[in-house]
Biopython code that builds the backbone (N, CA, C, O; Angstrom):
import numpy as np
from Bio.PDB.StructureBuilder import StructureBuilder

atoms = [
    (1, "MET", "N", (6.015, -12.018, -20.476)),
    (1, "MET", "CA", (6.547, -13.020, -19.459)),
    (1, "MET", "C", (7.401, -12.200, -18.701)),
    (1, "MET", "O", (8.316, -11.526, -19.174)),
    (2, "SER", "N", (7.027, -12.283, -17.296)),
    (2, "SER", "CA", (7.944, -11.644, -16.283)),
    (2, "SER", "C", (9.260, -12.735, -15.889)),
    (2, "SER", "O", (9.371, -13.919, -16.208)),
    (3, "GLN", "N", (10.113, -11.949, -15.150)),
    (3, "GLN", "CA", (11.455, -12.547, -14.621)),
    (3, "GLN", "C", (11.315, -12.681, -13.259)),
    (3, "GLN", "O", (10.448, -12.127, -12.582)),
    (4, "LYS", "N", (12.405, -13.619, -12.757)),
    (4, "LYS", "CA", (12.295, -13.775, -11.435)),
    (4, "LYS", "C", (13.323, -12.840, -10.840)),
    (4, "LYS", "O", (14.412, -12.717, -11.400)),
    (5, "VAL", "N", (13.037, -12.175, -9.736)),
    (5, "VAL", "CA", (13.692, -11.189, -9.207)),
    (5, "VAL", "C", (14.337, -11.701, -7.839)),
    (5, "VAL", "O", (13.503, -12.087, -7.020)),
    (6, "THR", "N", (15.670, -11.772, -7.447)),
    (6, "THR", "CA", (15.981, -11.941, -6.164)),
    (6, "THR", "C", (16.049, -10.526, -5.326)),
    (6, "THR", "O", (15.982, -9.394, -5.804)),
    (7, "ARG", "N", (16.212, -10.931, -3.838)),
    (7, "ARG", "CA", (15.893, -9.799, -3.157)),
    (7, "ARG", "C", (17.344, -8.819, -3.409)),
    (7, "ARG", "O", (17.219, -7.608, -3.589)),
    (8, "GLN", "N", (18.340, -9.300, -3.401)),
    (8, "GLN", "CA", (19.496, -8.413, -3.847)),
    (8, "GLN", "C", (19.160, -7.558, -4.985)),
    (8, "GLN", "O", (19.314, -6.346, -4.835)),
    (9, "GLU", "N", (18.698, -8.034, -6.166)),
    (9, "GLU", "CA", (18.219, -7.293, -7.193)),
    (9, "GLU", "C", (17.309, -6.247, -6.903)),
    (9, "GLU", "O", (17.379, -5.116, -7.384)),
    (10, "LEU", "N", (16.256, -6.745, -5.922)),
    (10, "LEU", "CA", (15.283, -5.521, -5.784)),
    (10, "LEU", "C", (16.226, -4.380, -5.150)),
    (10, "LEU", "O", (16.522, -3.288, -5.634)),
    (11, "GLU", "N", (16.557, -4.874, -4.096)),
    (11, "GLU", "CA", (17.511, -3.833, -3.320)),
    (11, "GLU", "C", (18.372, -3.026, -4.263)),
    (11, "GLU", "O", (18.106, -1.830, -4.144)),
    (12, "ALA", "N", (19.265, -3.253, -5.115)),
    (12, "ALA", "CA", (19.949, -2.689, -6.147)),
    (12, "ALA", "C", (19.341, -1.688, -7.014)),
    (12, "ALA", "O", (19.986, -0.799, -7.570)),
    (13, "ASN", "N", (17.894, -1.879, -7.128)),
    (13, "ASN", "CA", (17.181, -0.919, -7.791)),
    (13, "ASN", "C", (16.375, 0.024, -7.257)),
    (13, "ASN", "O", (15.211, 0.237, -7.598)),
    (14, "ASN", "N", (16.989, 0.593, -6.416)),
    (14, "ASN", "CA", (16.532, 1.630, -5.519)),
    (14, "ASN", "C", (16.188, 3.309, -5.773)),
    (14, "ASN", "O", (15.917, 4.203, -4.971)),
    (15, "GLY", "N", (16.308, 3.301, -7.016)),
    (15, "GLY", "CA", (15.896, 4.647, -7.431)),
    (15, "GLY", "C", (17.051, 5.705, -7.216)),
    (15, "GLY", "O", (16.916, 6.901, -7.472)),
    (16, "LYS", "N", (18.239, 5.109, -6.702)),
    (16, "LYS", "CA", (19.527, 6.217, -6.273)),
    (16, "LYS", "C", (20.508, 6.063, -7.418)),
    (16, "LYS", "O", (20.773, 4.982, -7.943)),
    (17, "GLY", "N", (21.000, 7.175, -7.744)),
    (17, "GLY", "CA", (22.271, 7.035, -8.895)),
    (17, "GLY", "C", (22.064, 6.758, -9.988)),
    (17, "GLY", "O", (22.937, 6.156, -10.612)),
    (18, "GLY", "N", (20.701, 7.137, -10.673)),
    (18, "GLY", "CA", (20.242, 6.892, -12.232)),
    (18, "GLY", "C", (19.954, 5.232, -12.286)),
    (18, "GLY", "O", (19.785, 4.609, -13.334)),
    (19, "LYS", "N", (19.933, 4.634, -10.907)),
    (19, "LYS", "CA", (19.242, 3.108, -11.091)),
    (19, "LYS", "C", (17.646, 3.057, -11.317)),
    (19, "LYS", "O", (17.147, 4.148, -11.039)),
    (20, "PRO", "N", (16.819, 2.215, -11.692)),
    (20, "PRO", "CA", (15.332, 2.055, -11.667)),
    (20, "PRO", "C", (14.862, 2.121, -10.115)),
    (20, "PRO", "O", (15.580, 1.935, -9.133)),
    (21, "ALA", "N", (13.869, 2.346, -10.132)),
    (21, "ALA", "CA", (13.224, 2.436, -8.922)),
    (21, "ALA", "C", (12.094, 1.412, -8.716)),
    (21, "ALA", "O", (10.972, 1.714, -9.123)),
    (22, "TRP", "N", (12.327, 0.061, -8.034)),
    (22, "TRP", "CA", (11.566, -1.038, -8.109)),
    (22, "TRP", "C", (11.003, -1.318, -6.653)),
    (22, "TRP", "O", (11.704, -1.040, -5.680)),
    (23, "ILE", "N", (9.926, -1.786, -6.524)),
    (23, "ILE", "CA", (9.206, -2.083, -5.086)),
    (23, "ILE", "C", (8.392, -3.342, -5.049)),
    (23, "ILE", "O", (7.643, -3.619, -5.986)),
    (24, "ALA", "N", (8.524, -4.173, -3.918)),
    (24, "ALA", "CA", (7.895, -5.459, -4.095)),
    (24, "ALA", "C", (6.451, -5.532, -3.582)),
    (24, "ALA", "O", (6.356, -4.897, -2.531)),
    (25, "TYR", "N", (5.583, -5.951, -3.871)),
    (25, "TYR", "CA", (4.181, -6.067, -3.164)),
    (25, "TYR", "C", (3.456, -7.373, -3.432)),
    (25, "TYR", "O", (2.990, -7.696, -4.524)),
    (26, "LYS", "N", (3.407, -8.166, -2.191)),
    (26, "LYS", "CA", (2.551, -9.446, -2.496)),
    (26, "LYS", "C", (3.115, -10.498, -3.417)),
    (26, "LYS", "O", (2.430, -11.312, -4.036)),
    (27, "GLY", "N", (4.763, -10.381, -3.455)),
    (27, "GLY", "CA", (5.493, -11.328, -4.199)),
    (27, "GLY", "C", (5.654, -10.783, -5.488)),
    (27, "GLY", "O", (6.313, -11.534, -6.207)),
    (28, "LYS", "N", (5.290, -9.755, -6.031)),
    (28, "LYS", "CA", (5.201, -9.315, -7.298)),
    (28, "LYS", "C", (6.225, -8.148, -7.174)),
    (28, "LYS", "O", (6.181, -7.513, -6.121)),
    (29, "VAL", "N", (7.251, -7.737, -8.224)),
    (29, "VAL", "CA", (8.042, -6.596, -8.317)),
    (29, "VAL", "C", (7.616, -5.520, -9.263)),
    (29, "VAL", "O", (7.213, -5.919, -10.356)),
    (30, "TYR", "N", (7.628, -4.252, -9.052)),
    (30, "TYR", "CA", (6.844, -3.372, -9.668)),
    (30, "TYR", "C", (7.849, -2.241, -9.926)),
    (30, "TYR", "O", (8.566, -1.909, -8.982)),
    (31, "ASP", "N", (7.985, -1.573, -11.181)),
    (31, "ASP", "CA", (8.889, -0.422, -11.452)),
    (31, "ASP", "C", (8.148, 0.635, -11.259)),
    (31, "ASP", "O", (7.129, 0.769, -11.937)),
    (32, "VAL", "N", (8.496, 1.554, -10.337)),
    (32, "VAL", "CA", (7.821, 2.686, -10.140)),
    (32, "VAL", "C", (8.987, 3.856, -10.516)),
    (32, "VAL", "O", (9.068, 4.742, -9.665)),
    (33, "THR", "N", (9.608, 3.940, -11.303)),
    (33, "THR", "CA", (10.754, 4.864, -11.746)),
    (33, "THR", "C", (10.090, 5.931, -12.345)),
    (33, "THR", "O", (10.453, 7.083, -12.104)),
    (34, "GLU", "N", (9.023, 5.655, -13.209)),
    (34, "GLU", "CA", (8.300, 6.839, -14.076)),
    (34, "GLU", "C", (7.188, 7.619, -13.208)),
    (34, "GLU", "O", (6.717, 8.684, -13.607)),
    (35, "SER", "N", (6.763, 6.962, -11.880)),
    (35, "SER", "CA", (5.527, 7.418, -11.199)),
    (35, "SER", "C", (5.975, 8.666, -10.693)),
    (35, "SER", "O", (7.118, 8.876, -10.288)),
    (36, "SER", "N", (4.862, 9.650, -10.731)),
    (36, "SER", "CA", (5.116, 11.092, -10.043)),
    (36, "SER", "C", (5.065, 10.881, -8.786)),
    (36, "SER", "O", (5.370, 11.958, -8.274)),
    (37, "PHE", "N", (4.830, 10.022, -7.864)),
    (37, "PHE", "CA", (4.460, 9.495, -6.920)),
    (37, "PHE", "C", (5.810, 8.846, -5.737)),
    (37, "PHE", "O", (5.807, 8.713, -4.513)),
    (38, "TRP", "N", (6.865, 8.557, -6.795)),
    (38, "TRP", "CA", (8.227, 8.236, -6.373)),
    (38, "TRP", "C", (9.318, 9.084, -6.933)),
    (38, "TRP", "O", (9.365, 9.059, -8.163)),
    (39, "ILE", "N", (10.051, 9.698, -6.442)),
    (39, "ILE", "CA", (11.007, 10.622, -6.714)),
    (39, "ILE", "C", (12.353, 10.443, -5.954)),
    (39, "ILE", "O", (12.664, 10.523, -4.766)),
    (40, "ASP", "N", (12.928, 10.212, -6.929)),
    (40, "ASP", "CA", (14.522, 9.474, -6.289)),
    (40, "ASP", "C", (14.298, 8.303, -5.597)),
    (40, "ASP", "O", (15.082, 8.069, -4.677)),
    (41, "GLY", "N", (13.442, 7.535, -5.812)),
    (41, "GLY", "CA", (13.298, 6.284, -5.028)),
    (41, "GLY", "C", (12.426, 6.465, -3.654)),
    (41, "GLY", "O", (12.516, 5.642, -2.742)),
    (42, "GLU", "N", (11.627, 7.542, -3.589)),
    (42, "GLU", "CA", (11.018, 7.740, -2.200)),
    (42, "GLU", "C", (9.734, 8.068, -2.572)),
    (42, "GLU", "O", (9.395, 8.753, -3.537)),
    (43, "HIS", "N", (8.978, 7.485, -1.669)),
    (43, "HIS", "CA", (7.553, 7.923, -1.784)),
    (43, "HIS", "C", (6.882, 8.506, -0.850)),
    (43, "HIS", "O", (6.764, 7.800, 0.152)),
    (44, "MET", "N", (6.294, 9.739, -0.776)),
    (44, "MET", "CA", (5.968, 10.653, 0.369)),
    (44, "MET", "C", (6.770, 10.881, 1.508)),
    (44, "MET", "O", (6.363, 11.397, 2.548)),
    (45, "GLY", "N", (8.116, 10.416, 1.251)),
    (45, "GLY", "CA", (8.766, 10.896, 2.815)),
    (45, "GLY", "C", (8.692, 9.364, 3.556)),
    (45, "GLY", "O", (9.347, 9.264, 4.594)),
    (46, "MET", "N", (7.946, 8.172, 3.101)),
    (46, "MET", "CA", (7.563, 7.458, 4.085)),
    (46, "MET", "C", (8.156, 6.112, 3.565)),
    (46, "MET", "O", (8.722, 5.439, 4.427)),
    (47, "HIS", "N", (8.123, 5.642, 2.389)),
    (47, "HIS", "CA", (8.613, 4.636, 1.749)),
    (47, "HIS", "C", (9.989, 4.538, 0.738)),
    (47, "HIS", "O", (10.318, 5.439, -0.034)),
    (48, "ASN", "N", (10.636, 3.397, 0.893)),
    (48, "ASN", "CA", (11.993, 3.642, -0.042)),
    (48, "ASN", "C", (11.850, 2.509, -1.304)),
    (48, "ASN", "O", (11.543, 1.341, -1.064)),
    (49, "ALA", "N", (12.076, 2.937, -2.486)),
    (49, "ALA", "CA", (12.321, 2.008, -3.280)),
    (49, "ALA", "C", (13.510, 0.754, -2.884)),
    (49, "ALA", "O", (14.334, 0.758, -1.969)),
    (50, "GLY", "N", (13.278, -0.186, -3.830)),
    (50, "GLY", "CA", (14.252, -1.463, -3.365)),
    (50, "GLY", "C", (13.903, -2.035, -1.965)),
    (50, "GLY", "O", (14.660, -2.630, -1.197)),
    (51, "THR", "N", (12.647, -1.739, -1.808)),
    (51, "THR", "CA", (11.929, -2.607, -0.541)),
    (51, "THR", "C", (10.754, -3.474, -0.900)),
    (51, "THR", "O", (10.124, -3.240, -1.931)),
    (52, "ASP", "N", (10.424, -4.477, -0.087)),
    (52, "ASP", "CA", (9.293, -5.390, -0.088)),
    (52, "ASP", "C", (8.269, -4.254, 0.510)),
    (52, "ASP", "O", (8.721, -3.600, 1.451)),
    (53, "LEU", "N", (7.313, -4.035, 0.191)),
    (53, "LEU", "CA", (6.278, -2.976, 0.816)),
    (53, "LEU", "C", (5.114, -3.704, 1.532)),
    (53, "LEU", "O", (4.454, -3.192, 2.436)),
    (54, "THR", "N", (4.937, -4.890, 1.062)),
    (54, "THR", "CA", (3.740, -5.918, 1.786)),
    (54, "THR", "C", (3.395, -5.469, 2.881)),
    (54, "THR", "O", (2.266, -4.982, 2.939)),
    (55, "GLU", "N", (4.137, -5.479, 3.958)),
    (55, "GLU", "CA", (3.580, -5.354, 5.214)),
    (55, "GLU", "C", (3.567, -3.832, 5.459)),
    (55, "GLU", "O", (2.795, -3.494, 6.356)),
    (56, "ASN", "N", (4.152, -2.986, 4.945)),
    (56, "ASN", "CA", (4.071, -1.683, 5.490)),
    (56, "ASN", "C", (2.491, -1.136, 4.889)),
    (56, "ASN", "O", (1.807, -0.359, 5.556)),
    (57, "LEU", "N", (2.094, -1.614, 3.684)),
    (57, "LEU", "CA", (0.866, -1.007, 2.877)),
    (57, "LEU", "C", (-0.236, -1.521, 3.396)),
    (57, "LEU", "O", (-1.303, -1.149, 2.907)),
    (58, "GLU", "N", (-0.251, -2.506, 4.518)),
    (58, "GLU", "CA", (-1.323, -3.429, 5.166)),
    (58, "GLU", "C", (-2.492, -2.045, 5.580)),
    (58, "GLU", "O", (-3.709, -2.139, 5.416)),
    (59, "MET", "N", (-1.900, -1.006, 6.046)),
    (59, "MET", "CA", (-2.842, -0.012, 6.505)),
    (59, "MET", "C", (-2.981, 1.235, 5.662)),
    (59, "MET", "O", (-3.702, 2.161, 6.035)),
    (60, "ALA", "N", (-2.244, 1.274, 4.435)),
    (60, "ALA", "CA", (-2.419, 2.294, 3.712)),
    (60, "ALA", "C", (-3.553, 2.516, 2.966)),
    (60, "ALA", "O", (-4.249, 1.512, 2.813)),
    (61, "PRO", "N", (-3.960, 3.565, 2.440)),
    (61, "PRO", "CA", (-5.037, 4.150, 1.695)),
    (61, "PRO", "C", (-5.061, 3.098, 0.201)),
    (61, "PRO", "O", (-6.162, 2.886, -0.306)),
    (62, "HIS", "N", (-4.136, 2.643, -0.269)),
    (62, "HIS", "CA", (-3.862, 2.023, -1.592)),
    (62, "HIS", "C", (-4.588, 0.654, -1.497)),
    (62, "HIS", "O", (-4.586, -0.013, -0.462)),
    (63, "ARG", "N", (-5.206, 0.280, -2.638)),
    (63, "ARG", "CA", (-5.645, -0.895, -2.945)),
    (63, "ARG", "C", (-5.220, -1.633, -3.835)),
    (63, "ARG", "O", (-4.596, -1.022, -4.702)),
    (64, "ASP", "N", (-5.336, -3.132, -4.034)),
    (64, "ASP", "CA", (-4.590, -3.988, -5.032)),
    (64, "ASP", "C", (-4.510, -3.241, -6.290)),
    (64, "ASP", "O", (-3.409, -3.027, -6.798)),
    (65, "GLU", "N", (-5.754, -2.768, -6.909)),
    (65, "GLU", "CA", (-6.178, -2.211, -8.247)),
    (65, "GLU", "C", (-4.941, -1.220, -8.525)),
    (65, "GLU", "O", (-4.348, -1.322, -9.599)),
    (66, "ASN", "N", (-4.539, -0.258, -7.569)),
    (66, "ASN", "CA", (-3.376, 0.645, -7.930)),
    (66, "ASN", "C", (-2.299, 0.068, -8.575)),
    (66, "ASN", "O", (-1.780, 0.727, -9.476)),
    (67, "PHE", "N", (-1.816, -1.104, -8.287)),
    (67, "PHE", "CA", (-0.737, -1.618, -8.714)),
    (67, "PHE", "C", (-0.858, -2.355, -10.348)),
    (67, "PHE", "O", (0.076, -2.831, -10.993)),
    (68, "ASN", "N", (-2.136, -2.279, -10.703)),
    (68, "ASN", "CA", (-2.328, -2.551, -11.975)),
    (68, "ASN", "C", (-1.772, -1.620, -12.906)),
    (68, "ASN", "O", (-1.399, -1.926, -14.039)),
    (69, "ARG", "N", (-1.714, -0.209, -12.288)),
    (69, "ARG", "CA", (-1.319, 1.008, -13.331)),
    (69, "ARG", "C", (0.120, 0.591, -13.381)),
    (69, "ARG", "O", (0.594, 0.812, -14.495)),
    (70, "LEU", "N", (1.039, 0.014, -12.466)),
    (70, "LEU", "CA", (2.669, -0.146, -12.465)),
    (70, "LEU", "C", (2.993, -0.903, -13.434)),
    (70, "LEU", "O", (2.011, -1.487, -13.892)),
    (71, "LYS", "N", (3.988, -1.151, -13.961)),
    (71, "LYS", "CA", (4.955, -1.830, -14.819)),
    (71, "LYS", "C", (5.500, -3.164, -14.052)),
    (71, "LYS", "O", (6.433, -3.101, -13.252)),
    (72, "LEU", "N", (4.866, -4.303, -14.356)),
    (72, "LEU", "CA", (5.317, -5.504, -13.807)),
    (72, "LEU", "C", (6.707, -5.942, -14.127)),
    (72, "LEU", "O", (6.915, -6.360, -15.266)),
    (73, "VAL", "N", (7.674, -5.899, -13.274)),
    (73, "VAL", "CA", (9.001, -6.208, -13.333)),
    (73, "VAL", "C", (9.192, -8.020, -13.831)),
    (73, "VAL", "O", (9.643, -8.616, -14.809)),
    (74, "GLY", "N", (8.591, -8.371, -12.588)),
    (74, "GLY", "CA", (8.648, -10.087, -12.127)),
    (74, "GLY", "C", (8.068, -10.520, -10.933)),
    (74, "GLY", "O", (7.233, -9.882, -10.292)),
    (75, "GLU", "N", (8.440, -11.411, -10.699)),
    (75, "GLU", "CA", (8.265, -12.338, -9.365)),
    (75, "GLU", "C", (9.440, -12.076, -8.613)),
    (75, "GLU", "O", (10.589, -12.130, -9.050)),
    (76, "LEU", "N", (8.953, -11.678, -7.013)),
    (76, "LEU", "CA", (10.138, -12.052, -6.153)),
    (76, "LEU", "C", (10.348, -13.166, -5.540)),
    (76, "LEU", "O", (9.449, -13.725, -4.911)),
    (77, "ILE", "N", (11.755, -13.718, -5.653)),
    (77, "ILE", "CA", (12.031, -14.967, -5.159)),
    (77, "ILE", "C", (12.890, -14.921, -4.172)),
    (77, "ILE", "O", (13.246, -15.959, -3.615)),
]
sb = StructureBuilder()
sb.init_structure("model")
sb.init_model(0)
sb.init_chain("A")
sb.init_seg("    ")
for serial, (resi, resn, name, xyz) in enumerate(atoms, 1):
    if name == "N":
        sb.init_residue(resn, " ", resi, " ")
    sb.init_atom(name, np.array(xyz, "f"), 0.0, 1.0, " ", f" {name:<3s}", serial, name[0])
structure = sb.get_structure()
């Protein structure tokens, strides 16, 4: 069962200072801490953890299926 995640909690988990790296996409929050594509809360020098990336990823080469590989933290409220 997933938890409810506030925007403040999302922003706090930005991958800096030993904190987990969380991102939101289409209302769900994912933990990308262990992903080799996310280093110190940053993805390819373009995106930062602790943010909602829904709008930013509209033009990205990613597909929704890629998010199935990530650990689901919960629902963004």
